[in-house]
C-alpha positions as CSV (number, residue, x, y, z in Angstrom):
1,M,-21.2,-0.4,20.9
2,K,-21.7,2.9,19.0
3,T,-20.9,6.4,19.9
4,M,-23.9,8.8,19.6
5,R,-24.3,12.7,20.0
6,S,-27.6,14.0,20.8
7,T,-29.2,16.1,18.3
8,D,-28.6,19.2,20.3
9,G,-25.1,18.4,20.5
10,K,-24.8,18.7,24.3
11,R,-24.3,14.9,25.2
12,I,-21.9,12.2,23.8
13,F,-22.6,8.7,25.1
14,R,-22.1,5.0,24.1
15,V,-24.9,2.6,23.3
16,S,-25.4,-0.9,22.0
17,D,-25.9,-1.3,18.4
18,E,-29.5,-2.1,18.5
19,K,-30.3,1.0,20.7
20,A,-28.1,3.2,18.2
21,S,-30.1,2.4,15.3
22,M,-33.3,3.0,17.1
23,L,-31.9,6.5,18.2
24,Y,-30.8,7.4,14.9
25,A,-34.2,6.1,13.1
26,D,-36.0,8.2,15.7
27,G,-34.0,11.3,15.2
28,E,-32.9,11.7,18.8
29,A,-29.2,11.4,18.1
30,N,-26.5,11.1,15.3
31,Y,-23.4,8.9,15.0
32,A,-20.3,10.4,16.3
33,P,-16.6,9.4,16.1
34,K,-15.4,7.6,19.1
35,E,-12.4,10.0,19.3
36,E,-14.9,12.7,20.3
37,W,-16.3,10.2,23.2
38,K,-12.5,9.6,24.4
39,T,-11.7,13.3,24.5
40,E,-14.7,14.7,25.9
41,V,-16.0,12.0,28.3
42,R,-13.3,9.3,29.0
43,D,-10.3,11.4,29.5
44,V,-12.0,14.3,31.6
45,N,-12.5,11.6,34.4
46,K,-8.5,10.7,34.0
47,L,-7.5,14.3,34.4
48,T,-9.6,14.6,37.8
49,E,-7.9,11.3,39.2
50,K,-4.5,12.6,38.4
51,V,-5.0,15.9,40.1
52,T,-5.8,13.9,43.4
53,S,-2.7,11.5,43.2
54,K,-0.4,14.6,43.3
55,N,-1.1,14.9,47.0
56,K,1.7,12.3,47.8
57,S,4.5,13.4,50.1
58,N,8.2,12.6,49.5
59,K,8.6,10.7,53.0
60,P,11.2,7.9,52.8
61,S,9.8,4.6,53.6
62,K,10.7,2.3,56.3
63,A,13.2,0.5,54.2
64,Q,14.8,3.7,53.0
65,K,15.1,4.8,56.7
66,R,16.7,1.5,57.6
67,Q,19.2,1.8,54.6
68,L,20.2,5.2,56.0
69,R,20.8,4.0,59.6
70,K,23.0,1.3,58.1
71,T,25.1,3.8,56.1
72,L,25.6,6.2,59.0
């Protein structure tokens, strides 16, 4: 797998080695470091997942409620 950046610089994508060499030879894309792909493409998806997971409430579980009843 290789990381490629389109010649206009708008898109970063991962392709197989064979397809990467074809795109480079045709002048459609240039090679790019994998770190760019990680920060611009992969990690963006993780940030949106973290935002949705913050909707948890702090309600006690059944086991915690049971424990509270025992101690009172």
